[in-house]
C-alpha positions in Angstrom: -15.9 5.4 32.8 -15.8 1.7 31.9 -13.1 -0.8 32.3 -13.6 -4.4 31.0 -11.2 -7.3 30.9 -9.9 -8.2 27.5 -7.7 -11.2 27.8 -8.7 -13.1 24.7 -6.1 -11.2 22.5 -3.2 -13.3 24.0 -2.3 -16.2 21.8 -1.4 -19.2 24.1 2.2 -19.4 23.0 2.7 -15.7 23.5 0.9 -15.8 26.8 3.1 -18.6 28.1 6.3 -16.8 27.1 5.1 -13.5 28.6 4.2 -15.2 31.9 7.5 -17.1 32.0 9.4 -13.9 31.5 7.2 -12.0 34.0 7.9 -14.6 36.6 11.6 -14.1 36.2 11.4 -10.3 36.1 8.4 -9.5 38.3 6.6 -8.4 35.2 8.3 -5.0 34.8 12.0 -5.6 34.3 13.4 -5.3 30.7 14.1 -8.5 28.8 17.8 -8.0 29.1 19.6 -6.4 32.1 19.6 -2.6 31.8 23.1 -1.2 31.8 24.0 1.2 34.6 23.4 4.8 33.6 26.5 6.4 32.3 27.9 3.1 30.9 28.2 2.5 27.1 24.8 1.5 25.8 24.5 -1.7 23.8 23.7 -1.2 20.1 20.1 -2.1 19.4 19.2 -2.9 15.8 15.6 -3.1 14.7 14.5 -6.3 13.1 14.0 -5.6 9.4 10.3 -5.4 8.6 9.2 -7.2 5.5 8.5 -4.8 2.5 5.1 -3.3 2.9 4.8 -3.9 6.6 5.7 -0.2 7.5 4.1 2.8 5.8 5.2 6.3 7.0 3.2 9.5 6.7 4.1 13.0 7.8 2.3 16.0 9.3 1.1 18.6 8.5 1.0 17.2 4.9 -1.3 14.2 5.5 -3.9 15.9 7.7 -6.5 13.9 9.6 -7.3 11.6 6.6 -5.2 8.6 7.5 -6.6 8.3 11.0 -10.2 9.1 10.2 -10.2 6.7 7.2 -8.8 3.9 9.4 -11.6 4.4 11.9 -14.3 4.6 9.3 -13.1 1.4 7.6 -12.8 -0.6 10.8 -14.8 -3.8 10.7 -14.6 -5.0 14.3 -12.6 -2.8 16.7 -10.7 0.4 17.3 -8.4 0.5 20.3 -6.9 4.0 21.0 -4.4 5.0 23.6 -3.5 8.7 23.6 -2.5 11.6 25.8 -5.0 13.9 24.3 -7.8 13.8 21.6 -9.5 17.0 20.8 -9.8 17.1 17.0 -13.6 17.2 16.3 -13.1 15.2 13.1 -11.5 12.3 14.9 -13.9 12.4 17.9 -16.8 12.3 15.4 -15.3 9.3 13.6 -14.9 7.4 16.8 -18.5 8.2 17.8 -19.8 7.1 14.5 -17.8 3.8 14.7 -19.2 3.1 18.2 -22.7 3.9 17.0 -22.5 1.4 14.2 -21.5 -1.4 16.6 -17.7 -1.3 16.3 -15.9 -2.0 19.6 -14.3 1.4 20.4 -12.0 1.5 23.4 -10.2 4.7 24.3 -7.6 5.0 27.0 -7.1 8.7 27.9 -4.7 10.5 30.1 -6.7 11.9 33.0 -4.4 14.9 33.7 -3.0 16.3 30.4 -2.1 19.9 30.0 -5.8 20.7 29.4 -7.7 18.1 31.4 -11.1 19.5 30.8 -10.9 18.7 27.1 -10.3 15.0 27.6 -13.1 14.8 30.2 -15.5 16.3 27.8 -14.4 14.0 25.0 -14.7 11.0 27.3 -18.3 11.9 28.2 -19.2 12.5 24.5 -17.7 9.2 23.4 -19.4 7.2 26.2 -22.7 8.7 25.2 -22.2 7.4 21.7 -21.4 3.8 23.0 -17.6 3.8 23.2 -15.8 2.4 26.2 -13.5 5.0 27.8 -11.0 4.6 30.6 -8.4 6.7 32.3 -4.9 5.5 32.0 -2.8 3.7 34.6 -1.8 6.2 37.5 1.3 4.0 38.1 2.9 6.1 35.4 3.7 9.8 35.8 1.7 10.4 32.6 0.5 8.2 29.8 1.9 10.1 26.8 1.7 7.2 24.3 -0.1 7.6 21.0 -1.2 4.4 19.4 -4.2 3.0 17.6 -5.0 -0.7 16.7 -7.7 -1.4 14.1 -9.4 -4.8 13.9 -6.5 -6.3 15.9 -4.6 -6.4 12.6 -3.0 -3.0 11.9 -1.3 -0.6 14.4 -0.7 3.1 14.1 2.3 4.4 16.0 2.2 8.2 16.2 4.4 11.0 17.4 1.3 13.2 17.8 -1.8 13.7 19.8 -5.1 13.8 17.9 -5.5 17.5 17.9 -5.9 20.1 15.2 -2.4 21.6 15.8 -0.9 18.2 15.2 -2.2 18.0 11.7 -2.2 21.7 10.8 0.9 23.3 12.2 3.2 20.6 13.6 6.0 18.5 12.2 4.9 15.0 13.0 5.4 11.4 11.9 3.4 8.2 12.1 3.7 4.7 10.8 1.1 2.2 9.8 2.5 -1.1 11.1 1.3 -4.4 9.7 4.0 -6.5 11.3 2.1 -9.3 13.1 4.6 -9.5 16.0 4.5 -5.7 16.5 0.7 -5.6 16.4 0.3 -8.5 18.8 2.7 -6.9 21.2 0.9 -3.5 21.1 -2.4 -5.3 21.7 -0.9 -7.0 24.8 0.4 -3.6 26.1 -3.0 -2.0 25.5 -4.8 -4.8 27.5 -2.3 -4.5 30.3 -2.6 -0.7 30.5 -6.4 -1.0 30.2 -6.5 -3.4 33.2 -3.8 -1.4 35.0 -1.5 -4.4 35.1 2.3 -4.6 34.8 3.6 -5.8 31.4 7.0 -6.9 30.2 7.7 -5.9 26.5 9.3 -8.7 24.5 9.2 -7.5 20.9 12.6 -6.2 19.7 11.1 -3.5 17.5 9.1 -1.7 20.3 10.5 1.1 22.4 8.5 1.3 25.6 8.8 3.7 28.5 9.6 3.2 31.3 10.7 -0.5 30.6 13.3 -0.3 27.8 13.2 3.2 26.2 16.4 4.6 27.6 18.4 1.5 26.7 17.0 1.2 23.2 17.2 4.8 22.2 20.7 5.3 23.6 21.7 2.1 21.9 20.5 3.3 18.6 22.3 6.6 18.9 25.6 4.9 20.1 25.4 2.4 17.3 25.6 5.1 14.5 29.0 5.1 12.8 28.6 7.7 10.1 25.6 9.9 10.5 23.2 10.6 13.4 20.1 12.8 12.8 18.0 13.6 15.9 14.7 15.5 15.9 12.8 15.9 19.2 10.5 18.3 20.8 12.1 18.2 24.2 15.8 17.5 24.9 17.2 17.9 28.4 18.3 14.5 29.5 22.0 14.5 30.5 22.8 11.0 29.3 21.3 11.7 25.9 23.3 14.9 25.6 26.5 13.1 26.6 25.9 10.3 24.0 25.4 12.9 21.2 28.6 14.7 22.3 30.6 11.5 22.4 29.3 10.4 18.9 30.5 13.8 17.5 33.8 13.4 19.2 34.5 10.1 17.5 33.7 11.5 14.1 30.0 10.8 13.5 28.1 13.5 11.6 25.6 14.4 14.4 22.9 17.0 13.8 20.1 17.9 16.2 16.8 19.6 15.8 14.8 20.6 18.9 11.4 22.0 19.3 11.3 25.8 19.0 12.9 27.3 22.1 10.4 30.1 22.1 7.8 27.5 23.0 10.2 25.1 24.9 12.8 27.3 26.6 13.9 24.3 28.6 15.6 23.1 25.4 18.0 26.0 25.4 20.6 24.8 28.0 21.0 21.4 26.3 21.1 23.1 22.9 23.8 25.4 24.1 25.9 22.6 25.5 25.7 20.6 22.3 26.7 23.7 20.2 29.6 24.4 22.6 30.8 20.8 22.2 30.7 21.0 18.4 27.3 19.3 17.7 25.3 21.4 15.2 22.0 22.1 16.8 19.0 24.1 15.6 15.6 25.2 16.9 12.6 24.3 14.7 9.6 26.5 15.1 7.9 26.2 11.7 6.5 23.7 11.2 6.7 23.3 14.9 8.8 20.2 15.8 6.6 18.0 18.0 7.9 14.7 16.5 10.4 12.6 18.3 12.7 10.6 15.9 16.3 9.4 15.3 17.8 8.3 12.0 21.1 6.4 12.3 23.4 6.0 9.2 20.3 6.2 7.0 19.7 2.5 7.9 18.0 2.4 11.3 15.5 4.7 12.8 13.2 5.4 15.8 10.0 7.3 16.0 7.3 7.5 18.7 6.0 9.5 21.6 9.2 9.6 23.7 10.8 12.9 24.4 14.5 12.9 25.4 13.8 13.9 29.0 14.2 11.8 32.1 10.4 11.8 32.8 9.6 10.7 29.3 12.3 8.0 29.2 12.0 6.7 32.8 8.6 7.5 34.3 5.8 7.9 31.7 4.0 5.3 29.6 5.4 6.0 26.2 5.5 3.9 23.0 7.7 4.1 19.9 9.1 1.8 17.2 12.5 0.9 15.8 12.4 0.8 12.1 14.6 -1.0 9.6 12.7 -0.5 6.4 14.6 1.6 3.9 11.8 3.6 2.2 10.4 4.9 5.5 13.9 5.8 6.8 14.8 7.6 3.6 11.6 9.6 3.9 12.4 10.6 7.5 15.9 11.6 6.6 14.7 13.7 3.7 12.2 15.5 6.0 15.0 16.2 8.5 17.3 17.7 5.9 14.5 19.9 4.6 13.6 21.1 8.0 17.2 21.7 8.9 17.5 24.4 6.2 14.8 26.6 7.7 15.6 25.9 11.4 17.3 28.6 13.5 20.3 29.0 15.8 18.9 28.3 19.3 20.1 31.6 20.8 18.7 33.5 17.8 15.4 31.8 18.3 15.3 32.2 22.1 12.7 34.4 23.8 13.8 37.9 24.4 14.9 38.5 28.0 12.9 41.3 29.6 15.0 43.5 31.9 14.3 43.1 35.6 13.3 46.0 37.8 
């Protein structure tokens, strides 16, 4: 495995600001003080992206094409940070890019659910000329899913680069052309590549463990009319309490969780929500692997972050706050379509076998 310094991506003004903030906060504290758990979260609004800066696509409808085409069209570099990459089509595209002289850097989680697959992919890519490194062990896991092409365009995904993601799962991704977002994601990638601490400063980015809990809860708590939540894993007590409180004050809250047949850990939280009057359903087809929130049809989040304490507080995760209307409307439409076919959590629960 290779690990090379890459410090030239930091513009001087941004570097000075990051260093100043790092000196004040030891490089890991959030840009504003984190509220104590259990206190009312501050509302966080995404900065509105200029029209055309954000393009949303969904899975399984889009397939591998957006990612493969981006890799094939790269002129200078492809930087990928991902929990798992096993799709042969994507691996081949990365290998071809490296072979034609594109700087391909891949940060992989060393201990995913199926570690042998990442190790084989790492060996294959290195043999083709790519630079591959294992992610920072300071985090419980690196579960982020981002790709930066030519230092100009970022892809923020809810999904790993696997066949299931593009064939059977419900997933989202954005192509982000916002310069400030891309520069921030580049700096995070460099810090993670070099196993250094980093303080996020971009108001659009949701980063675990640094600011994810505060920003996601703030988005939820800021909804005044409608709050739609779709997430593969939901078991964090503070998230559940926030959803219940929003329902209590009259917000139309609806929650989709990953199919409880596959994720039985979702069942206790789903039952609590239902008991407290929050409509909650289990989505098994297409299997809900995405993690997203739509607040009042005006603000949204999507990314790699599940609503569990590990994902919010201990992993390296990345997501994005979105304020662009077309993308938000598309996410809301997908939620409402999936809601119709989703099931009651108890009806979808695995059958309990009698004990002997």
